[in-house]
N, C-alpha and C positions, 0 to 999 in steps of 0.2 A: 587443516583448519577450515571449518565451513565458517561462512559472516551471513550476517542478515540484518538488513533493514527494514524497519516495521513502521507504518503510520497508521495511528486512527484519527481518520478525520470526526469527531463528534460535533453535537449542535451545543453543548457546553465546551468542552475544551478538545485542542488537536494535542497530540500527542505521539511523538518519534522516539524509536526505541535503535541501537547498533546492538546486537551482539553475537558472541563468538561461540564456538563450539569444538573440542578435540575429543574431550573426556565427557568434560561438564560442559552444560551451559555458561556464561559470562559475560554480563551485560557490561559493555562498554561504556556507553553514556546513554542518557535518558534526558529529553527536553520536553516541554509541556507548557502552552501559553493559553489564555481564552480563546473560546474559538468566536469567529464574526463570519457573517456570509453564509452561515449554515443555521437552520432551523428544523427539528425534528427531522433529521437526515436529510435534507433537502438542501443543496447549493442553492440558496436565493440571490448570492452575488459569490459570482465565480472571482472577481477581482480582489475582493475583503477575503475570501477563503483562502484564495491563493497566494497574497501578502503574509496572511499569518504560517502559510505552509513554509513557505520561504526562510522567515524569522526562526521556524521550528529546525529546519534543515542547518540555518546557517547557527543556530547554538550548537549541536549536535557534534557541528564540523571543527567548534573553535572546543570543544571540548575533547576535543584529540582524538576523534573517531576517524578522522582522514576523508578521503575521498569517499561518499558515499554511491552505492552501486544502484542495481534494480531494486526496486523498493516493491513489498506486498502492503498493500492499501487495504483498511478495514472503513468501510462505509455502510450505512443503514438507512432505509427508509420505505415508505409507501409506495416509492414510486420507482422502485426496484421490481423486475419482475423474474421469475427463473421457468423457463422452458425445458422440459424434459422429450427429449427424441429418439428415434431409431430408423435407422436406413439402411438399404441395403442397393450394391451396384454391381451388376454385372461386368464379367469383363468378357469382351470376348475379341477376338479368338482366344479358346481357352490355352492354349499355350502361350500366349503373349506374357512377356516378362514386364513385373513392374518394378 
């Protein structure tokens, strides 16, 4: 059984979801609260944003989803930048094991 913990940290609401999959995807718990400390995708108050996030996580655990593991977090905004790159590194001497 695979388990996923997903958070969407948005400007209007913070939503968390726990789902499992064996043959089909099954939502175990979902929780959502109005967002605070986030405006247009920018975190303007880390303390307020983290407080709402803690409440969403507590709601998910209270709904019986148990201990929450690593999460996939969705956040967007003009402050984010993506860089694509490519590189190469020669390994000398050639017979060296990696």
